[in-house]
C-alpha positions, 0 to 999 in steps of 0.5 A: 529408842524412847522418843520425845512424844512418848516421854511427854505422855509419861510426864502427863501420867506423873503429873497426876499422881500427887494432886488428889491429896492436896485437893482432899485436905484443902477441902477438909481444912476449909470445911472444918474452919467454916464449921466454927462460924456460928460459935461465940463462946470460947469454951464452946469453941475449944470443945469444937476445936479439940473434936475437929482436930481429932477428926482431922487427924483421922481424915488425914490418915484416911486420905493418905492411905487412899492416895498411896493406893492410887499412887502405887497403881499409877506408878505401876502403870507408869513403869509398866509402860517403861518396861514395855517400851524402854527395854530394847532387848526382850531377853535382857533380864538385867534391863528389866530388873533395872526398870522394876527397881526404879519403879519400887524406888519411886513408890517408896519416895512418893510414900515418904513425901506424903508422910512428911507433909507440911502446910503454911499457917496464917502467919506464913510459917510451916507447920505439920498439917495437923498443927496448921489446921489448928492455927487456921481455925484459931485465926479465923475464930479469933478474928470473928470473935473480936469483930475484926472481920466477918467470918467469910473474910476471916476464912479467906484471910486464914487460908490465904497462905495455904492457897498461895503456897499449897501443901509442902514437903522438905526433902533435903537438909537445906530446909527448902520446901516445895509444893507437894505436887511439884516435889512428887512429880519432879522426883518421879520424872527425875527417876525416869531420867536417871533410868533412861540414862542407865539404860542408855549407858548399858546400850552404850557399852553393848554397841561399843560407843565412844560418844553421845548425841543430844536430840534437837527440837524447835524452841530449845531453852537458852541453857540447852540450845547451843548443845542440841543436835550435836555429837560429843565424846564422853569426856566432852558430854560429861563436862558440858552436862556437869556445868549445867544447872539443869542437866539434860533429861531432867525435869522440863527438859525435852532432850534425849541423849543417844549413844553413838560411835564417833565418826561412824554414826551419822548425825540426825540433824544437819548444821542447817537444820540446827541453825534454822531451829535457832533462827526460828526461835529468835524470830519468835512470835508477837502477841499484844504488841510484845515480841517473844522468842519461841522458848519465851512464848512457851515459858509464858504459856507455862505461867498461864497454866499455873495461874489456871491451876491456882484459880481452880484451887481458889474455887475449891476453897471458896465453897460456901461463899457464893459471891467469892465463888462467882468472882473466881469462876469468872476469873477462871473463864477469863484465864482460860480464854486468855490461855486459848487466845495466847496459844492460838496466836503464838502457834502453840497447842493447848496442854490442859493436862498441865492445868489439871486439878485432880477430882476437880470433876463433874460437880465443879465442871458444872459450876465452873465449866471444867472437868478433869479425871485422874490419869486422863481427861474427859471429853471436850471439857478436857480441852483435848483439841487433837492438835493445834488449829490450822487457821487456814486463810479464807478462800473464795468458793463461788458467788451468789446473788446476795439479794436472793435470800432463798439462794443464800439460804440454800447455799448455806444448807448445801455447805452445812451438809458437807461440813457438819460431819467433819471432825474439825471446824470449818466456816462458810460465809457469804458477804454482801457482794455475794462472794462465798468464803470458805475457811478451814479451822481446827478442832475447836476454832475457826476464824472467819474474821480473817475474811475482813482482817486478811482479805479486807472484805467487810463482814457487815450484813453477812450470812455464815454457817460453821460446824461444831464437831461431835464432843467438841461442842457446848451445844450452842454458840460460844462466847467467841461466836457471840463476839464475832456476831457483834464485833463484825456486824454479822446479820445471820449466823448458824451453827450445828453439832450432832445434837442441835442446830442453832441460829442468831439473827439481827433485828432492827432493834438489835443493840451491841454490847460494849464487850459481848464476850465479857457479858457472856462470861458474866451471865454464865458464871452468875446464872448458869453456874448458879442453876447447876449449883441448885439442880445437880440433874441440870447438865450445864455442859449441854444447857449452860451456853443455851441459857446464856444465849437466851438471856443475851437475846433478850438483853440485846434484842436479837433472835436466837433459836436452838432446835434439837435434831430429829 
């Protein structure tokens, strides 16, 4: 039977199908609006407007045609996996036809959505995309011509509603509209849910079942929590499912339903296990002094993911306005930092595929430290952590004579030899009392600050080393590393990856910034991103953090060095 983990992978695929068309058209709209910036005469503007709307219509059709090809291929791949994984009986032609039929239906629906696009104008009302082009251009030009706004401000005001609401579809007779990406992926995933239900019904009949069992998992949503992990007769299940606004197996529901023979098929979960899920959910987690149930923490995580996605669109729309672009890049960096911190402190795994904006790729990554790929993410910039950090508690691992700097250095060197090849981060710190502390972390995080926070041992004046796993590094210290160095008064910090080794060391003249991480982000956005804009051959992934560290070292009078290995 199809498990929850595999189903989640398919959801990731479905999430990528709709977004490229939105990004393409957004860029095109903003570019054409800005093209009117130097026009002062009404007659000249009308000629430009007519010309651009003609080009825009061709661009829309070309983008739609290209995206439909991509979507068809993506849906084919999606349902090919379903065909391989869902069908329990290899020779069951009926089941295979069922899966193939749903694939064809989903492709047809996706095409219909793309052909019925709407977009908000400056007044917030929905228009066809071509009409919205005209409304946005007219608003920006009129506000500039009358002296109400400068052109950059006029562009921002003209496109504000578009950025807030996105491209829309109106799928039903009730007149409600939905963001394109939400509508398409909801349709596809709901079709997937229907298909699973149909397959289950056929299996139900094949085994002579007379009931259903609902799967169970930690942190269930409140509307589904009372029912998970239990068996019901067909009549009971139908009554429960029909009473719910969000049926089992539909969008954002992680539950699966299995056919069973009541009184014969053993339950997968005991009453004790189910109660523990509920108790753990209520116990929840704390973050910044606020209590969250586990399901509430997951909902807050989704909100943060939506904010990150929106900021990426805002960055795309800010091209040509350097000041606004930098502000939004800083916002993105801060949102990503808050997202990672929230996930870490609430024990959740980051899911950066949920913040993916298609074709927000290498050029934007070089400008905003982010990279994404259609139907998959690239490298460490994708945020693929390979699992949540383990965040092990610091352990005593020996003792040295701290006054003997040669002994301290050789101890760090020996640990480095052991830690450097690892695929996750670990730290060794030597405090001024000579204690060696070893802390195990995760793919992209380790928390030696717990030496002070959990063990009560001061890190002031300490020496430390931690590894950066291959492909999980920005080739220098991160903002978190810099924050740790200053916040806890570390004397000497060393790190390395598969390409470089790098060190930070205090001097008698070192001064501490009020907020080291914020200053790191400011320099990254204003200096590293600007460098990447100017020089496409300059690799910000390899050199961005190094540039920031060089400037921080000059500002705050500490020693910083990065050396290439070999």
